[in-house]
Every structure is written in C-alpha cells, then in structure tokens.
N, CA and C atoms as an extended XYZ file, in Angstrom:
294
Properties=species:S:1:pos:R:3:atomname:S:1:resname:S:1:resid:I:1 pbc="F F F"
N       -15.915        5.031       -5.935 N   MET     1
C       -15.071        6.014       -5.146 CA  MET     1
C       -14.162        6.405       -3.976 C   MET     1
N       -13.426        6.688       -3.750 N   THR     2
C       -12.012        6.648       -3.337 CA  THR     2
C       -11.907        6.877       -1.684 C   THR     2
N       -11.330        5.924       -0.633 N   GLU     3
C       -10.896        5.517        0.167 CA  GLU     3
C       -11.078        6.500        0.497 C   GLU     3
N       -10.832        7.907        0.409 N   SER     4
C       -10.634        9.118        1.488 CA  SER     4
C       -12.457        9.697        1.140 C   SER     4
N       -13.340        8.906        0.730 N   GLY     5
C       -14.237        9.643        0.774 CA  GLY     5
C       -15.251       11.053       -0.916 C   GLY     5
N       -13.638       10.325       -1.547 N   GLU     6
C       -13.936       11.422       -2.868 CA  GLU     6
C       -14.964       10.538       -4.118 C   GLU     6
N       -15.101       11.285       -5.556 N   LEU     7
C       -15.864       11.059       -6.485 CA  LEU     7
C       -14.512       10.052       -6.922 C   LEU     7
N       -14.736        9.138       -8.000 N   PHE     8
C       -13.203        8.546       -8.807 CA  PHE     8
C       -14.116        9.122      -10.162 C   PHE     8
N       -13.810       10.724      -10.675 N   ASP     9
C       -14.230       10.942      -11.618 CA  ASP     9
C       -13.675       10.663      -12.859 C   ASP     9
N       -13.383        9.397      -12.967 N   VAL    10
C       -12.190        9.369      -14.482 CA  VAL    10
C       -13.662        8.779      -14.935 C   VAL    10
N       -13.873        9.428      -16.523 N   PRO    11
C       -14.777        9.079      -17.121 CA  PRO    11
C       -14.870        7.466      -17.985 C   PRO    11
N       -15.800        6.869      -17.616 N   ASN    12
C       -15.608        5.161      -18.612 CA  ASN    12
C       -14.786        4.288      -17.848 C   ASN    12
N       -14.301        4.736      -16.870 N   TRP    13
C       -13.543        3.745      -16.304 CA  TRP    13
C       -14.135        2.469      -15.626 C   TRP    13
N       -15.436        1.877      -15.979 N   PRO    14
C       -15.561        1.263      -15.231 CA  PRO    14
C       -15.426       -0.548      -17.086 C   PRO    14
N       -16.210        0.547      -17.733 N   GLU    15
C       -16.096        0.398      -18.882 CA  GLU    15
C       -14.847       -0.640      -19.391 C   GLU    15
N       -13.642        0.517      -18.699 N   ARG    16
C       -12.831        0.791      -19.757 CA  ARG    16
C       -11.428       -0.889      -19.025 C   ARG    16
N       -11.739       -0.563      -17.522 N   LEU    17
C       -10.917       -1.776      -17.144 CA  LEU    17
C       -11.785       -3.183      -16.952 C   LEU    17
N       -13.184       -3.143      -17.525 N   CYS    18
C       -13.403       -4.403      -17.952 CA  CYS    18
C       -13.384       -4.590      -19.367 C   CYS    18
N       -12.772       -3.729      -19.981 N   GLY    19
C       -12.746       -4.264      -21.458 CA  GLY    19
C       -11.519       -4.957      -21.467 C   GLY    19
N       -10.602       -5.248      -20.464 N   MET    20
C        -9.337       -5.595      -21.075 CA  MET    20
C        -9.220       -7.333      -20.771 C   MET    20
N       -10.128       -7.700      -19.955 N   LEU    21
C       -11.035       -9.183      -20.111 CA  LEU    21
C       -11.875       -8.936      -21.337 C   LEU    21
N       -12.164       -7.675      -22.255 N   ALA    22
C       -13.615       -8.384      -22.727 CA  ALA    22
C       -13.668       -8.897      -24.600 C   ALA    22
N       -14.162      -10.086      -25.182 N   ASP    23
C       -14.130      -10.326      -26.134 CA  ASP    23
C       -15.086       -8.886      -27.666 C   ASP    23
N       -14.606       -9.199      -28.455 N   GLN    24
C       -15.155       -8.726      -29.233 CA  GLN    24
C       -15.692       -9.156      -30.424 C   GLN    24
N       -17.144       -9.633      -30.732 N   ALA    25
C       -17.525      -10.321      -31.689 CA  ALA    25
C       -17.626       -9.585      -33.076 C   ALA    25
N       -17.744      -10.621      -34.167 N   LYS    26
C       -17.521      -10.642      -35.505 CA  LYS    26
C       -18.620       -8.521      -35.496 C   LYS    26
N       -19.392       -9.224      -34.833 N   ASP    27
C       -20.434       -7.655      -35.642 CA  ASP    27
C       -20.013       -6.796      -35.338 C   ASP    27
N       -18.817       -6.498      -34.162 N   ASN    28
C       -18.301       -5.719      -33.237 CA  ASN    28
C       -18.968       -4.883      -31.619 C   ASN    28
N       -20.121       -5.834      -31.468 N   ARG    29
C       -20.217       -5.302      -30.448 CA  ARG    29
C       -19.541       -6.186      -28.858 C   ARG    29
N       -18.953       -5.081      -27.746 N   LEU    30
C       -18.679       -6.260      -26.660 CA  LEU    30
C       -19.171       -6.976      -26.283 C   LEU    30
N       -18.325       -7.505      -25.587 N   SER    31
C       -18.733       -9.134      -24.815 CA  SER    31
C       -17.872       -9.098      -23.495 C   SER    31
N       -18.752       -8.642      -22.359 N   TYR    32
C       -17.840       -8.468      -20.744 CA  TYR    32
C       -17.297       -9.765      -20.804 C   TYR    32
N       -16.277      -10.215      -20.006 N   SER    33
C       -15.748      -11.644      -19.457 CA  SER    33
C       -16.795      -11.887      -18.385 C   SER    33
N       -17.312      -12.910      -17.780 N   GLY    34
C       -17.499      -12.865      -16.837 CA  GLY    34
C       -16.870      -13.056      -15.343 C   GLY    34
N       -15.375      -12.250      -15.815 N   TYR    35
C       -14.412      -11.812      -13.980 CA  TYR    35
C       -15.165      -10.963      -13.656 C   TYR    35
N       -15.253       -9.960      -15.016 N   LEU    36
C       -15.201       -8.575      -14.243 CA  LEU    36
C       -16.541       -7.512      -15.359 C   LEU    36
N       -17.125       -7.024      -14.492 N   LYS    37
C       -18.307       -6.204      -14.853 CA  LYS    37
C       -18.671       -4.832      -14.753 C   LYS    37
N       -19.226       -3.954      -15.388 N   PRO    38
C       -19.001       -2.620      -14.982 CA  PRO    38
C       -20.691       -2.807      -14.753 C   PRO    38
N       -20.776       -1.924      -13.261 N   VAL    39
C       -22.130       -2.163      -13.087 CA  VAL    39
C       -22.548       -0.332      -12.408 C   VAL    39
N       -23.678       -0.216      -11.919 N   HIS    40
C       -23.251        0.681      -10.577 CA  HIS    40
C       -24.558        0.383       -9.565 C   HIS    40
N       -23.237        0.647       -8.493 N   ILE    41
C       -23.665        0.425       -7.259 CA  ILE    41
C       -24.280        1.107       -6.464 C   ILE    41
N       -25.281        1.690       -6.009 N   ASN    42
C       -25.802        3.101       -4.914 CA  ASN    42
C       -25.658        4.098       -6.007 C   ASN    42
N       -26.243        3.926       -6.965 N   GLY    43
C       -25.457        5.124       -8.345 CA  GLY    43
C       -23.908        5.334       -8.496 C   GLY    43
N       -23.144        4.720       -8.298 N   PHE    44
C       -21.882        4.975       -8.383 CA  PHE    44
C       -21.584        4.077       -9.423 C   PHE    44
N       -20.481        4.302      -10.529 N   PRO    45
C       -20.417        3.524      -11.403 CA  PRO    45
C       -18.789        2.551      -10.875 C   PRO    45
N       -18.845        1.777      -10.477 N   SER    46
C       -18.211        0.195      -10.269 CA  SER    46
C       -17.647       -0.558      -11.120 C   SER    46
N       -16.950       -1.764      -10.456 N   VAL    47
C       -16.750       -3.282      -11.686 CA  VAL    47
C       -17.258       -4.349      -10.148 C   VAL    47
N       -17.550       -5.318      -10.671 N   VAL    48
C       -17.819       -6.298       -9.879 CA  VAL    48
C       -16.535       -7.478      -10.922 C   VAL    48
N       -15.574       -7.882       -9.040 N   MET    49
C       -15.065       -8.996       -9.930 CA  MET    49
C       -14.956      -10.736       -9.071 C   MET    49
N       -15.483      -11.631      -10.279 N   LEU    50
C       -15.127      -12.570       -9.664 CA  LEU    50
C       -13.691      -12.829       -8.681 C   LEU    50
N       -13.831      -13.517       -7.810 N   THR    51
C       -12.186      -13.856       -7.320 CA  THR    51
C       -12.057      -15.116       -7.721 C   THR    51
N       -12.198      -15.302       -8.164 N   SER    52
C       -12.014      -17.029       -9.601 CA  SER    52
C       -10.826      -16.405      -10.640 C   SER    52
N       -10.740      -14.774      -10.652 N   LEU    53
C       -10.041      -14.228      -11.728 CA  LEU    53
C        -8.690      -13.981      -10.960 C   LEU    53
N        -8.345      -14.742       -9.606 N   ALA    54
C        -7.034      -14.831       -9.300 CA  ALA    54
C        -6.437      -16.079       -9.939 C   ALA    54
N        -7.043      -17.010       -9.533 N   LYS    55
C        -6.858      -18.318       -9.254 CA  LYS    55
C        -6.050      -18.604      -11.531 C   LYS    55
N        -7.503      -18.152      -12.318 N   ASP    56
C        -7.925      -18.958      -13.553 CA  ASP    56
C        -6.870      -17.816      -14.106 C   ASP    56
N        -6.895      -16.389      -13.562 N   ASP    57
C        -6.061      -15.358      -14.505 CA  ASP    57
C        -5.341      -14.908      -13.385 C   ASP    57
N        -3.792      -15.162      -12.877 N   PRO    58
C        -3.092      -13.947      -12.006 CA  PRO    58
C        -3.187      -13.158      -12.401 C   PRO    58
N        -2.619      -12.595      -13.960 N   ALA    59
C        -1.429      -11.654      -14.055 CA  ALA    59
C        -2.914      -10.351      -14.537 C   ALA    59
N        -3.885      -10.888      -15.000 N   SER    60
C        -5.015       -9.798      -15.595 CA  SER    60
C        -5.672       -9.171      -13.307 C   SER    60
N        -5.358      -10.439      -12.726 N   TYR    61
C        -5.943      -10.305      -11.086 CA  TYR    61
C        -4.435       -8.747      -10.519 C   TYR    61
N        -3.859       -9.301      -10.867 N   SER    62
C        -2.950       -8.648      -10.475 CA  SER    62
C        -3.121       -7.007      -11.266 C   SER    62
N        -2.998       -6.800      -12.190 N   ILE    63
C        -3.553       -5.641      -13.225 CA  ILE    63
C        -4.612       -4.586      -12.312 C   ILE    63
N        -5.961       -5.872      -11.968 N   VAL    64
C        -7.074       -4.952      -11.346 CA  VAL    64
C        -6.182       -4.017      -10.308 C   VAL    64
N        -5.939       -5.807       -8.932 N   LYS    65
C        -5.535       -5.136       -8.206 CA  LYS    65
C        -4.489       -3.537       -7.934 C   LYS    65
N        -3.836       -3.840       -8.706 N   GLN    66
C        -3.138       -2.848       -8.934 CA  GLN    66
C        -3.831       -1.654       -9.389 C   GLN    66
N        -4.843       -1.542      -10.051 N   PHE    67
C        -5.877       -0.570      -10.356 CA  PHE    67
C        -6.479        0.283       -9.148 C   PHE    67
N        -6.648       -0.869       -8.565 N   VAL    68
C        -7.055        0.018       -7.011 CA  VAL    68
C        -6.113        0.301       -6.525 C   VAL    68
N        -5.078       -0.063       -6.504 N   ALA    69
C        -4.140        0.594       -4.960 CA  ALA    69
C        -3.461        1.823       -5.431 C   ALA    69
N        -3.363        1.583       -7.011 N   GLU    70
C        -3.050        3.351       -7.324 CA  GLU    70
C        -4.234        4.302       -7.395 C   GLU    70
N        -5.029        4.133       -7.284 N   ASN    71
C        -6.596        5.345       -7.033 CA  ASN    71
C        -6.923        5.393       -6.207 C   ASN    71
N        -6.694        4.366       -5.547 N   ARG    72
C        -6.951        4.300       -3.635 CA  ARG    72
C        -8.294        4.120       -4.058 C   ARG    72
N        -9.084        3.279       -4.797 N   LEU    73
C       -10.305        3.127       -4.728 CA  LEU    73
C       -11.047        2.128       -3.960 C   LEU    73
N       -12.010        2.556       -2.914 N   ARG    74
C       -12.789        1.507       -2.509 CA  ARG    74
C       -12.997        0.127       -3.016 C   ARG    74
N       -12.873       -0.906       -2.185 N   SER    75
C       -13.302       -2.384       -2.488 CA  SER    75
C       -13.974       -2.857       -1.253 C   SER    75
N       -14.887       -4.316       -1.875 N   ARG    76
C       -15.766       -4.703       -0.597 CA  ARG    76
C       -15.447       -5.993       -1.043 C   ARG    76
N       -15.529       -6.912        0.028 N   PRO    77
C       -15.604       -8.841       -0.676 CA  PRO    77
C       -17.119       -8.495       -1.140 C   PRO    77
N       -17.222       -9.752       -2.148 N   GLY    78
C       -19.006       -9.946       -2.751 CA  GLY    78
C       -19.871      -10.371       -1.537 C   GLY    78
N       -20.719      -10.148       -1.793 N   ARG    79
C       -21.717      -10.873       -0.893 CA  ARG    79
C       -21.929      -12.476       -1.058 C   ARG    79
N       -21.847      -13.159       -2.038 N   SER    80
C       -21.745      -14.478       -2.644 CA  SER    80
C       -20.982      -15.222       -2.384 C   SER    80
N       -20.987      -16.640       -2.903 N   GLY    81
C       -19.534      -17.212       -2.429 CA  GLY    81
C       -19.308      -17.991       -3.746 C   GLY    81
N       -18.256      -18.052       -4.030 N   ALA    82
C       -18.068      -19.669       -5.559 CA  ALA    82
C       -18.360      -18.776       -6.501 C   ALA    82
N       -18.224      -17.518       -6.535 N   GLY    83
C       -18.380      -17.073       -8.131 CA  GLY    83
C       -20.001      -17.367       -8.398 C   GLY    83
N       -21.162      -17.726       -7.506 N   GLU    84
C       -22.088      -17.941       -7.862 CA  GLU    84
C       -22.756      -16.155       -7.647 C   GLU    84
N       -23.644      -15.973       -8.589 N   PRO    85
C       -24.774      -14.846       -8.331 CA  PRO    85
C       -25.179      -14.575       -6.922 C   PRO    85
N       -26.128      -13.275       -7.126 N   PRO    86
C       -26.456      -13.124       -4.944 CA  PRO    86
C       -28.298      -14.033       -5.440 C   PRO    86
N       -28.327      -14.657       -4.702 N   ALA    87
C       -30.038      -14.967       -4.446 CA  ALA    87
C       -30.529      -14.613       -4.982 C   ALA    87
N       -30.843      -12.948       -5.110 N   LEU    88
C       -32.089      -12.160       -5.963 CA  LEU    88
C       -31.841      -12.367       -7.209 C   LEU    88
N       -30.391      -12.673       -7.586 N   LEU    89
C       -30.636      -12.345       -9.099 CA  LEU    89
C       -30.529      -13.394       -9.930 C   LEU    89
N       -30.130      -14.473       -9.224 N   LYS    90
C       -30.012      -16.663       -9.297 CA  LYS    90
C       -31.576      -16.505       -9.492 C   LYS    90
N       -32.559      -15.841       -8.058 N   ASP    91
C       -33.689      -16.558       -8.849 CA  ASP    91
C       -34.614      -15.782       -9.789 C   ASP    91
N       -34.217      -14.170       -9.717 N   ARG    92
C       -34.322      -13.545      -11.562 CA  ARG    92
C       -34.169      -14.025      -12.306 C   ARG    92
N       -33.015      -14.564      -12.799 N   ARG    93
C       -32.134      -14.781      -14.302 CA  ARG    93
C       -33.542      -16.045      -13.664 C   ARG    93
N       -33.531      -17.490      -13.245 N   ASN    94
C       -34.866      -18.688      -13.345 CA  ASN    94
C       -36.051      -18.044      -13.493 C   ASN    94
N       -36.768      -17.181      -13.070 N   TYR    95
C       -38.032      -16.388      -13.537 CA  TYR    95
C       -38.106      -15.753      -14.923 C   TYR    95
N       -36.924      -15.457      -15.454 N   ILE    96
C       -37.037      -14.418      -16.312 CA  ILE    96
C       -37.131      -16.176      -17.527 C   ILE    96
N       -35.933      -16.972      -17.668 N   LYS    97
C       -35.807      -17.981      -18.164 CA  LYS    97
C       -37.090      -19.219      -18.755 C   LYS    97
N       -38.125      -18.238      -17.417 N   GLY    98
C       -39.258      -20.165      -17.910 CA  GLY    98
C       -40.434      -19.828      -16.721 C   GLY    98
C-alpha cells in the first residue's frame, strides 16, 4: 500500500526487490537472503526486512529505503527486536523441528 492508501500495483515487486540479495543455487532455485523476504501481510504483497541490514550492508539498505521513499510505500517497524522472528513463528519452528 502507498502512503495515500492506494494499492501499489506493480507485478512481483516484492520478489524483484528481494531478488537483489538472493542467491541462485546450482539447481537454479532462488534462495532469498535472511535480510529481505517477500511475504503477504493481510493479503497484500509485502517485504519484511531485518533492520540489521543497515549495519551489515549499508548500500543495500539504502537501495531498499530509496525504493520505499520513491514509491511512497507504507512501512512500519517490526514486531520483534534484534533480528529475532516473532514468538509465534519461533514456537512454530521449534514444533516442526522436533
């Protein structure tokens, strides 16, 4: 969504934005970075970014922030700190693993 409440209607924009930090394996599968992930939030295409990207890769962080600013996209702070996944997801991961 844009700051004015309109749908940002650019096809595959989350995948393309996240693709700048993705790796391509030998089997041609795309592996997204831990810093940027394409997701859907409340049914809308979105991107989740770890704020540690700013310290670890300032140039990439700047590109993401510039993309958000130029397209007047809404952004919000995360729900958990220090790069940790939200508690629900962390619990779900532990349940799946064992």
